[in-house]
N, C-alpha and C positions, 0 to 999 in steps of 0.2 A: 504494500500500500504506500503510495507516494503522498507525503504530507504537503498540503498546499498552505502556504503562508501568504498573508496580505503583503502588499507593497510596503506598507509602513513597518511591518515586522522585519522585512528583509533590509529595509533602509536603516533601521535603528542601530544595529551594530556598527555599520560604516560611519554613521553620524557620530556615535560616541567615540570611535577610534579617531576620527578627524578632529574632534574637539580636544582629545588628549594630545595628539600630535601638535596641534596649534598651541596649546598651553606650554608644551616643552620647547618648541622651536622659536616661539615669539621672543623670549628674552635673548636668545642667541642672535636672532636677526636684529634686535634692537642694539645689541653690543656691536654688531658689524656696522650698523648705520652710524653709531656714535664714533666709531673708529675712522669714519670718512669725513668728519667735520673738523672745524678748528675749535680751540678751547673756549673762545668767547661764546660760540653758539650753544655749547653744552652748559656752560656755567649760567648763562642767562635764561636757560629753560626754553630755548627756541628750537630744540631738536625735533625734527619731523620724522616721518616714516620712510622717507626716500634718501638714498645714499647721497653724500655730498661730493664736492669737487676736490677734496684733499686726500683721496684714497692712495694714490701712488706716492705722494709726498710723505704721508704719515707712515706707511709700511716700509718705504725705502729708508727713512730715517731710523725706524725701529730696528731693522735688520742690520744696518751698517754701523750706526753710532749709538743707538739705544736711547732710553729716556734719561733725563737729568738725574732723577732719583736713583735709578738702578745702575747707571754708569757703564754697564756692559751691554754689547749688542744682544738682541734677543736670539739671534742665530746661535750664539755661544750657549745661552741658557737652554735652548731647545736641544742642542747637542748633549749637554750635561744630563738633562732629563731623559733623553733617549738612551744614553749609556746606562743610567741608573735603572730604567725600566727594563731594558733588554737583559742587563746583568741579573737583576732580581728574577725575571721570568725564567730565563734559561737555567740559572743556578738552582732555583726551586724545583724545576722539572728534573734536573740531573740528580740532585740529592734525594728527592722524593721517590723517583722510580728505582734508584739503587737500594734505598732503605726498604721499600716495599718488596722488592725482589728478594732481599735477604730474609725478610720476615716470613715470607710465604714459602719459598723454595729451599730454605736451609733449615736444618734441625740443630739447635744449640740450646744450652741451658738458659732459662729465664727469658725465652723468646717472647712469650706473652706479656711478661712483666715489662720488658723493654718497650713493647708496643704501647702499653697503657701509660708509661712514663712520657712517651712521645705525644700521646693523645692529650694528656693533662696540660702540656705546654700550650694548648689552644687557649687556656685561661690566662696565659702570661704574654700579653702583647708587648711590643717594643716599649710602650710608655711605662710599663711596670718595671722593666729591667733596664731602664734607660741609663741610670748612673753607672752600674757595673760594666755595662756594654761600652759606654763612652770611655771609662777608665782603661779598659783593655785595649780599645782602639788607639787611645792616646799613647799608652805605653808601648805599643807596637809601631808607633810612628806613622800611622795611617790617616792622620788628620789631613784634610784638603787633598784627598786622593780618591780615585774611583774605587779602589779596594776598600777603603773605609766606608764609602757610601753603600757598597753592594754586599760585602761579605756578611755583616751582622744581620742582614735581612733575608738571606737565602734559605735558612732552615725553615721548613714548612710542614707542620703537622697535618694541615688540611690536604696538601698534596700527597703525603704518605698515606693518609686514610683513603683518598680517592683511588690511588693506584693499588693499594692493598685490596680494596673491595673488588676491583676489576680483576686482579690476578687470581682471586679466589674463584672466579667463574671459568678459569682456564681448565679444560677437561684433563683428567689424569692421563687419558689415552694420548693426549698430545705430548705430555712430558715423557711417557714411556716410548713413544715413537722417536723422540729425539735421542733418547738413550740407546735405542736399537741402532740408530744411524751413527752412533759413536760421537754424538755432539756433546761437547763439554758445556759447563755452565755459561761461559761467555758466548759461545756460539748459539746456544739456546736463547739466551737473552737478546743477542743481536739479530738473529735471523727469524726468530719466532715472536718474542714478546714485543719488541719495538714496532714491527709493522702492525701488530694487533692493537697497540696502544696509541695509534696515530690520533684518533679522535679525542681520546682522553687527554693527550698532551696538548692538543689544540685548545680544548676547553680551559685547561689549567693555564696555558700561555696567555690567553686573552684576559683571564681574571687577574693574573699576577702582573701582567704588563700594566694594566690600569692601576693596580695597587702600587706598583713602583713609581709610575708616572705622577700619581697624586700625593706622594710622600711630601710632607712639609716639616714635621718636627725633627726627624732624624737628620735630613740635610741641613737644617738650620743650625743644629748643634755641631755637626761634624765639619762644616765648611766655614772658614773664617776669611777666605779671600774671595773677592767678587768674581774672579774668573772661574770659580767652581760652583757658583750658585745655580740652582735649578730655576726653571721658568715659574714654578709656583711661588718660590721666594721672591723672584723678580716682580711678580704682580703685586705682592704685598708691599714691597719697597716703593713701588710707584705710587701707591695710595698713601699720601701723607696725612698727618692729623689736621692740616689746614686745607680745606677744599680749594682755596684760591691758588695754592701751589701745586695741586695735583694736575698732571697732564692727562686728563681723562680720556682723550682720544687715543693716546698711546697705551694707556692701561687697558682700554677696551680692545684695541688691536692685538695686544699681547694675549688677552684672554681668548680671542678668536683663534690665534695661532696655536695656543696651548691646547685648544680643543681638537685641532685637526688630527694629530697622530693617533690618539685613542680611537677616534671615529674611523679612521682608515683601517686600523687593525681589526676593529669589530666588524666592519663591512666586508673586509677581505676574507675573514675567517668565520663568518657567521654560520655557514653551513656545517663546517666541522665543529664549531662551538656548540651548536644546538644538538648535533648527533652525540657529541661527547657527554652532554649532560642528561639526555633523555633516552638514549639508546640502551636497551636492557640486554639484548641478545647480540653479543660480539661475534 
């Protein structure tokens, strides 16, 4: 029996979706519009809904010389944020998949206890262990370096749990077949598990890339030179306590540029991302 629905019933979901998209996209569009005008137009409250004539001038200044408050070109900040996000995402995937592989396919004492210790660290975010972590990084001489930015953030209990749950679905027959083919642990991991984990790695990569890109507190503590500051810190420095001194057009342009890389990653990997989160049969 085919259910017949009225035109209004079929239109309602699309209308609700359109309203939701409009609510989310409008502030971003307004930020882009503000980035194309001069400071006087924004401060005087004369900003309209159409882009202004200063688009090329504002973005060219931002990418080459930077804002007065931030002092560094935004291109440098974007590079630092990209290095942080990529390092965190790839590092978390590497450590998580290796730790989950050891927990599932190796037999050693206190294996379950170790897993629960890793799981408990979900309740200990960076903010809780910020002082001892900073002390270790400072003692190792990693301040103002990419190593200091990335290494303390790459351990991931979430990633370990995600890969562990996936590896538990691997049939025992597949493991036995690898043993019959005289495949060692590394070959089984490289030739069998890695291809099967592609969608899971993609889902974790998207989540952790955005997590690393949006980091604020840790880069703020670990970097003291302006050449190492990330774009999130740069936006905060551009917004001064006195509105008259804030170059709002450059702050809005930086916000638009900072939004682009995460959006590109999500759009490029959306199919693998969704499959990695919802696919139950691997």
